[in-house]
C-alpha positions in Angstrom: 82.0 84.5 112.8 83.7 85.8 115.8 85.1 89.3 115.6 88.5 90.0 117.0 88.8 90.7 120.7 90.5 94.0 120.0 88.5 95.9 117.4 90.8 99.0 117.6 93.9 96.9 116.5 91.8 95.3 113.8 90.6 98.7 112.5 94.1 100.2 112.6 95.7 97.3 110.8 92.9 97.2 108.3 93.3 100.9 107.6 97.1 100.5 107.2 96.5 97.5 104.8 94.1 99.6 102.8 96.5 102.5 102.5 99.2 100.1 101.3 96.8 98.5 98.8 95.9 101.9 97.4 99.6 102.6 96.9 100.1 99.3 95.0 97.0 99.9 92.9 98.0 103.6 92.1 101.4 102.6 90.7 99.8 99.7 88.8 97.3 102.1 87.3 100.2 104.4 86.3 101.9 101.4 84.7 98.9 100.1 82.7 96.9 103.2 81.9 98.5 106.4 83.2 96.2 109.2 84.5 97.1 112.8 85.1 95.5 113.0 88.6 98.1 110.5 90.1 101.9 111.1 90.4 104.0 109.7 87.5 104.8 105.9 87.5 108.5 106.5 88.4 107.8 108.6 91.4 106.2 105.6 93.2 109.5 103.7 93.5 113.1 104.5 94.3 114.5 102.3 91.6 116.2 99.7 93.9 114.0 96.9 92.5 112.5 96.4 89.0 108.8 97.0 88.9 108.1 93.3 88.4 110.0 92.4 91.6 108.5 95.3 93.5 104.9 94.3 92.5 105.6 90.6 93.4 106.9 91.7 96.8 104.0 94.0 97.4 101.5 91.2 96.6 103.3 88.9 99.1 103.1 91.6 101.7 99.4 92.3 101.0 98.7 88.5 101.2 100.4 88.4 104.6 98.5 91.5 105.8 95.1 90.2 104.6 95.7 86.7 106.2 96.5 88.4 109.5 93.3 90.4 109.2 91.2 87.4 108.3 92.4 85.3 111.3 91.9 88.3 113.6 88.4 88.8 112.3 87.6 85.1 112.8 89.1 85.2 116.3 91.5 82.4 115.4 94.7 84.5 115.5 97.1 82.7 117.9 99.3 84.9 120.0 102.9 84.0 120.6 105.0 86.1 122.9 108.3 85.5 121.0 106.8 86.2 117.6 105.1 89.3 119.0 108.3 90.5 120.4 110.2 89.9 117.1 107.5 91.6 115.1 107.4 94.5 117.5 111.2 95.0 117.4 111.2 94.7 113.6 108.4 97.3 113.5 110.4 99.7 115.7 113.5 99.4 113.7 111.7 99.6 110.3 109.6 102.6 111.5 112.7 104.4 112.8 114.6 103.8 109.6 111.6 104.9 107.5 111.4 108.2 109.4 115.1 108.7 109.0 114.9 108.1 105.3 112.0 110.5 105.0 113.7 113.2 106.9 117.1 112.8 105.2 115.4 112.6 101.8 113.4 115.7 102.5 116.2 117.9 104.0 119.6 116.7 102.8 119.5 114.1 100.1 116.5 115.2 98.0 118.4 114.8 94.7 119.4 111.2 95.5 117.3 108.5 93.7 116.8 106.4 96.9 116.8 108.9 99.7 114.9 111.6 97.8 112.0 109.3 96.7 109.3 110.9 98.9 106.3 108.8 97.9 108.0 105.4 98.7 109.4 106.9 101.9 106.0 107.9 103.1 104.4 104.5 102.3 107.3 102.8 104.1 106.2 104.7 107.2 102.7 103.3 106.9 103.9 99.8 106.1 106.3 99.8 109.1 103.4 101.1 111.3 101.5 97.9 110.4 104.3 95.7 111.8 104.7 98.0 114.8 101.0 97.8 115.7 100.8 94.1 114.9 103.8 93.3 117.1 102.5 95.5 120.0 99.1 93.8 119.7 100.5 90.3 119.6 103.0 90.9 122.4 100.4 92.4 124.7 97.7 89.8 124.0 100.2 86.9 124.4 101.0 88.2 127.9 97.3 88.5 128.7 96.7 85.0 127.5 99.6 83.6 129.6 98.2 85.2 132.7 94.8 83.4 132.4 
């Protein structure tokens, strides 16, 4: 097996995926067998999606994240400049909106069901960081590959 050319990006993306996986598992634990040491089930989501749809979406996101990590680990990840740019721009917008949601929910709208949902807001920052790092990694590596 060939390890990724950029171990730092792989480690960062792996850590962000692990954080998201822990979030998904924590809410699932609270759904199936609640424990006192974790926040209550309802505090893990803002209520915009039913839990079934949220869990399905989270599994799809984790599948995407893990497939990216596996191809990076094998050294078979193919870099495309346009895709990298699109992911990077998406990551910037998503990260920015996640920070705005976290700040507004903490300062002004903490009683609102969506804006005041602190745990989901924090994990959206981590999830958006995954796309930000992936986009930056892909964009920069596609430029390096095209110069060779």
